[in-house]
C-alpha positions in Angstrom: 0.0 0.0 0.0 1.3 3.4 -0.9 0.1 6.7 0.6 1.2 10.1 -0.7 0.0 13.2 1.1 1.0 16.8 0.1 -0.2 20.2 1.1 -0.4 23.0 -1.5 -0.3 26.6 -0.1 -1.0 29.6 -2.3 -0.5 33.0 -0.6 0.2 36.6 -1.5 -2.3 36.5 -4.4 -5.4 38.5 -5.0 -8.4 38.4 -2.7 -10.1 34.9 -2.8 -7.0 33.2 -4.3 -5.0 32.6 -1.1 -5.8 29.1 -0.1 -4.4 25.8 1.2 -5.5 22.3 0.3 -4.4 18.7 0.7 -3.7 16.2 -2.0 -3.9 12.6 -0.9 -3.2 9.7 -3.3 -3.5 6.1 -2.3 -2.8 2.8 -4.1 -2.7 -0.8 -3.2 -1.5 -3.7 -5.4 -1.4 -7.5 -5.4 1.4 -9.6 -7.1 0.1 -12.6 -9.0 0.9 -15.2 -11.7 3.9 -17.5 -11.9 7.1 -16.0 -10.2 5.0 -13.0 -9.2 5.4 -11.5 -12.6 2.0 -9.8 -12.7 0.6 -7.1 -10.5 -2.9 -5.6 -10.3 -3.1 -2.3 -8.6 -6.0 0.0 -7.7 -5.2 3.7 -7.2 -7.2 6.7 -6.0 -6.0 10.2 -6.8 -7.2 13.2 -4.9 -9.0 11.2 -2.2 -10.2 14.3 -0.5 -11.5 16.0 -3.7 -9.6 19.2 -3.0 -7.3 19.6 -6.0 -7.2 23.1 -7.5 -5.1 25.0 -10.0 -4.0 28.6 -9.4 -1.5 30.5 -11.5 -0.2 34.1 -11.5 0.6 35.7 -14.8 2.7 38.8 -14.8 3.1 41.1 -17.9 4.6 44.5 -18.4 1.3 46.3 -17.5 -0.7 43.8 -15.5 -0.7 41.0 -12.8 -3.4 38.3 -13.3 -4.4 35.6 -10.9 -6.2 32.7 -12.6 -7.9 29.7 -11.1 -8.8 26.9 -13.6 -10.8 23.8 -13.3 -8.8 20.6 -12.9 -9.4 16.9 -12.8 -10.3 16.0 -9.2 -10.8 12.6 -7.7 -10.4 9.6 -10.0 -9.8 5.9 -9.8 -7.4 3.9 -11.9 -7.0 0.1 -12.2 -3.7 -1.1 -13.7 -2.2 -4.4 -14.6 1.6 -4.7 -15.0 3.4 -7.7 -16.3 7.2 -7.9 -15.7 9.3 -9.3 -18.6 12.3 -11.0 -17.1 15.3 -12.5 -19.0 14.5 -10.3 -21.9 17.3 -10.7 -24.4 18.6 -13.9 -23.0 18.5 -15.7 -26.3 20.6 -13.0 -27.9 23.2 -13.4 -25.1 23.3 -17.2 -25.6 23.8 -16.8 -29.4 26.5 -14.2 -28.8 28.9 -16.9 -27.5 28.6 -19.0 -30.6 31.2 -18.7 -33.4 29.6 -17.5 -36.6 30.2 -19.8 -39.6 31.1 -18.4 -43.0 29.3 -19.7 -46.0 30.5 -19.4 -49.6 28.4 -19.2 -52.6 
């Protein structure tokens, strides 16, 4: 199980833009198949539904604070298969002496 918690703090911006929120991502996985080569994992992003996006744009004649809508809580199911011994056949063949053929 993996927990990742971060706090985002925006301060010094225009009225209504100063804020603080928590991002909490959680995932849990289970190894499976022969030699534990497969893994199925369930992840939840933004568990608290607090994700926000705030940006400050500064030009020569203006300062602009912008809040945009972002993807909030979502779930993801992943399956990973680990390839082991990839390229072993090439290593075995590398030790053989090549034969020359004449035509």
